C-alpha positions in Angstrom: -27.8 -16.4 -9.7 -24.6 -17.0 -11.5 -23.0 -13.8 -12.7 -23.7 -10.6 -14.6 -21.3 -9.6 -17.3 -20.3 -6.7 -19.5 -17.4 -6.2 -21.9 -14.4 -6.3 -19.4 -15.9 -7.3 -16.0 -18.4 -9.6 -14.5 -20.1 -9.5 -11.2 -20.3 -12.8 -9.4 -21.0 -14.3 -6.0 -18.1 -14.3 -3.6 -16.4 -17.7 -2.9 -14.6 -18.9 0.2 -11.4 -18.7 -1.8 -11.9 -14.9 -2.1 -11.3 -14.5 1.7 -7.5 -14.0 1.3 -8.1 -11.3 -1.3 -10.5 -9.5 1.1 -8.0 -9.7 4.0 -5.2 -8.4 1.9 -7.1 -5.4 0.6 -8.8 -4.6 3.9 -5.3 -3.7 5.1 -4.6 -1.3 2.2 -4.9 2.3 3.3 -5.7 3.4 -0.3 -8.8 1.2 -0.2 -9.9 1.8 3.4 -9.3 5.5 3.4 -13.0 6.3 2.7 -14.8 3.0 3.0 -15.9 0.9 5.9 -17.2 -2.0 3.8 -13.9 -3.7 4.5 -11.8 -2.3 7.3 -8.7 -3.3 9.1 -7.9 -5.2 11.1 -9.6 -7.9 9.0 -8.6 -11.5 9.7 -9.3 -14.6 7.6 -12.2 -15.7 9.9 -13.9 -12.3 9.5 -13.5 -12.3 5.7 -15.0 -15.8 5.6 -17.9 -14.7 7.7 -18.4 -11.7 5.5 -18.6 -14.0 2.4 -21.0 -16.4 4.2 -23.3 -13.5 5.1 -23.1 -12.0 1.6 -24.2 -15.3 0.0 -26.9 -15.8 2.6 -28.2 -12.2 1.9 -28.2 -13.1 -1.9 -30.2 -16.3 -1.2 -32.6 -14.3 1.0 -32.7 -11.4 -1.6 -32.0 -8.9 1.2 -28.7 -7.6 -0.2 -26.3 -8.4 -3.1 -22.6 -8.3 -2.5 -20.7 -9.3 -5.7 -17.1 -9.7 -6.5 -15.9 -7.7 -9.5 -13.9 -10.1 -11.7 -11.9 -9.3 -14.8 -13.2 -11.4 -17.6 -9.8 -11.8 -19.4 -8.0 -13.5 -16.5 -10.7 -14.1 -13.8 -8.9 -12.0 -11.3 -11.0 -10.5 -8.5 -10.4 -6.7 -8.4 -13.0 -5.5 -5.9 -16.6 -5.7 -4.7 -19.8 -4.0 -5.4 -23.1 -4.2 -3.5 -26.8 -3.3 -3.3 -27.6 -3.1 0.3 -30.4 -1.9 2.6 -32.9 -3.1 0.1 -36.4 -1.8 0.9 -38.9 -3.8 -1.1 -41.9 -1.8 -0.1 -40.3 1.5 -1.2 -38.3 -0.1 -4.0 -35.0 1.4 -3.1 -31.5 0.3 -2.1 -28.0 1.7 -1.4 -24.9 1.0 -3.6 -21.3 0.7 -2.6 -18.1 -0.2 -4.5 -14.4 -0.6 -4.0 -11.6 -1.5 -6.4 -8.0 -2.2 -5.9 -5.8 0.8 -6.8 -4.0 -0.8 -9.8 -7.3 -0.7 -11.7 -8.4 2.8 -10.9 -8.9 5.2 -13.8 -9.5 2.5 -16.4 -13.3 2.7 -16.5 -13.8 -0.7 -14.7 -15.7 0.9 -11.8 -18.0 2.6 -14.2 -18.6 -0.7 -16.0 -19.3 -2.6 -12.7 -21.5 0.2 -11.5 -23.6 0.1 -14.7 -24.0 -3.6 -14.3 -25.3 -3.4 -10.7 -27.6 -0.5 -11.7 -29.1 -2.5 -14.5 -29.5 -5.4 -12.2 -31.2 -3.2 -9.5 -33.5 -1.4 -11.9 -34.4 -4.1 -14.4 -34.2 -7.3 -12.5 -35.1 -6.2 -9.0 -37.6 -3.5 -10.1 -36.1 -0.8 -7.9 -37.3 2.8 -8.2 -34.3 4.5 -6.6 -30.7 3.6 -5.8 -28.7 5.8 -3.4 -25.1 6.2 -2.4 -23.6 7.7 0.7 -20.1 9.1 0.1 -17.7 10.8 2.5 -17.2 14.4 1.3 -13.4 14.0 0.7 -13.9 11.0 -1.5 -13.9 12.9 -4.8 -13.2 9.8 -6.9 -16.5 8.2 -5.8 -18.4 11.4 -6.4 -17.1 11.6 -10.0 -18.0 8.0 -10.6 -21.6 8.5 -9.3 -22.0 11.7 -11.4 -20.8 9.9 -14.5 -23.4 7.2 -13.9 -26.2 9.9 -13.7 -26.5 10.2 -9.9 -27.6 13.5 -8.5 -26.4 15.1 -5.3 -29.5 15.1 -3.0 -28.1 16.3 0.2 -25.2 16.9 2.7 -25.3 15.6 6.2 -22.7 17.8 8.0 -20.2 16.0 10.4 -22.3 12.9 10.2 -19.5 10.3 10.2 -16.5 10.0 12.5 -14.1 7.7 10.6 -10.3 7.2 10.7 -10.1 9.7 13.6 -11.7 12.6 11.7 -15.2 14.0 11.0 -16.7 13.8 7.5 -19.8 15.2 5.9 -21.9 12.5 4.3 -23.0 13.3 0.7 -26.2 11.6 -0.4 -26.5 10.8 -4.1 -29.5 9.3 -5.8 -30.5 7.9 -9.2 -34.1 7.2 -10.2 -35.2 4.4 -12.4 -36.6 6.9 -15.0 -33.2 8.8 -15.1 -31.4 5.5 -15.6 -33.7 4.5 -18.4 -33.3 7.9 -20.1 -29.5 7.7 -19.9 -29.3 4.2 -21.2 -31.7 4.7 -24.0 -29.4 7.5 -25.3 -26.3 5.2 -25.5 
């Protein structure tokens, strides 16, 4: 698999050269405030192992961790994934993070739509879920814009950064995705 592209971003496999980018942003409190995908302290060796595992997972078709790259300058600006893929039940989880300078520009929405299309059309998934900490309102808005529905709240489920959070579970069905995209 090479890459998946839209107007301004493309999703691509992570390269060994992306390790320094991951280390830098794993230390940024704005990024790690509500996500454990990358978490401090993250050293170069850990980032390289993360990338190796991500590419092995792609090869094995057990998960897909992609870099989000700006098409105009080829800068990496975050990552997005489909994880916990259940082939029998045709579902997976989705997660995304983007560096702060690119927040509010529609790039997360574009990347999310790319991974949703990949999950539903190419992998044949029936459902994609997202687990969001209740204080992460930006992620909640992103998911709702993409058509996700709030399916449940798991109270005090996650102890993260020295505090308790409720987990909000969002879901999107293949039929809902198809309806939304046929209207556009």
